[in-house]
C-alpha positions as CSV (number, residue, x, y, z in Angstrom):
1,M,32.9,-27.1,0.7
2,S,35.2,-24.4,0.8
3,N,36.2,-21.9,-1.7
4,A,39.6,-23.9,-2.3
5,S,37.9,-26.7,-3.5
6,L,35.3,-24.6,-5.4
7,D,35.8,-24.7,-9.3
8,E,35.1,-21.4,-10.6
9,D,35.0,-22.1,-14.0
10,K,33.1,-25.1,-14.4
11,F,30.4,-23.4,-11.5
12,N,30.2,-20.6,-13.6
13,L,29.4,-22.7,-16.6
14,E,26.5,-24.3,-14.8
15,I,25.3,-21.3,-13.3
16,R,25.2,-19.8,-17.7
17,K,24.0,-23.1,-18.7
18,F,21.0,-22.6,-16.2
19,L,19.9,-19.3,-16.7
20,K,20.0,-19.9,-20.9
21,V,17.6,-22.4,-20.2
22,V,15.5,-20.0,-17.7
23,G,15.9,-17.0,-20.4
24,I,15.1,-19.1,-23.6
25,T,11.9,-21.1,-22.0
26,S,10.8,-17.5,-20.3
27,Q,11.0,-15.6,-23.2
28,R,8.8,-18.4,-25.2
29,E,6.5,-18.4,-22.0
30,I,6.0,-14.8,-22.3
31,E,5.4,-14.3,-26.1
32,Q,2.8,-17.1,-25.9
33,A,1.0,-15.8,-23.5
34,V,0.7,-12.4,-24.6
35,R,0.0,-13.5,-28.5
36,A,-2.5,-15.5,-27.0
37,A,-4.3,-12.5,-25.1
38,L,-3.8,-10.4,-27.7
39,E,-5.9,-12.3,-30.4
40,A,-8.4,-13.1,-27.4
41,G,-8.7,-9.3,-26.5
42,T,-7.3,-9.3,-23.1
43,L,-4.6,-7.2,-24.0
44,K,-4.2,-4.6,-26.8
45,P,-1.0,-3.1,-28.6
46,G,0.1,-0.2,-26.0
47,D,-0.7,-2.3,-22.7
48,S,1.8,-3.5,-20.3
49,V,2.4,-6.9,-18.9
50,A,3.6,-7.5,-15.0
51,A,6.0,-10.5,-15.1
52,K,7.5,-11.7,-11.9
53,V,10.1,-14.4,-11.9
54,T,10.7,-16.2,-8.3
55,L,14.3,-17.6,-8.3
56,E,14.9,-20.4,-5.4
57,L,17.6,-22.1,-4.1
58,P,15.9,-23.9,-1.5
59,G,18.7,-26.1,-0.1
60,L,20.2,-22.9,0.6
61,G,17.3,-21.0,2.3
62,V,17.6,-18.3,-1.1
63,E,14.4,-17.1,-2.3
64,H,14.7,-13.7,-4.5
65,V,12.0,-12.4,-6.6
66,I,12.5,-9.9,-9.7
67,S,9.4,-8.4,-10.7
68,E,9.2,-5.8,-14.1
69,Q,6.4,-4.2,-16.4
70,L,6.8,-5.3,-19.9
71,D,5.7,-2.8,-22.2
72,L,3.9,-4.2,-25.6
73,A,4.2,-0.8,-27.4
């Protein structure tokens, strides 16, 4: 597919829809895991949690890792 045949607006919309699902799902999973750990006593307020996301585009040979520390303060 050449750039001339790529519908940039549609492609951008598809990316945004994908990222919205990723963001909402990721936030929910993080919140549930942190609440469960706080209740179990394995985490306490003021701790931090390592978070890592790997974005893969297998058909394109892309793997991008994003790592952050999330402070619970």
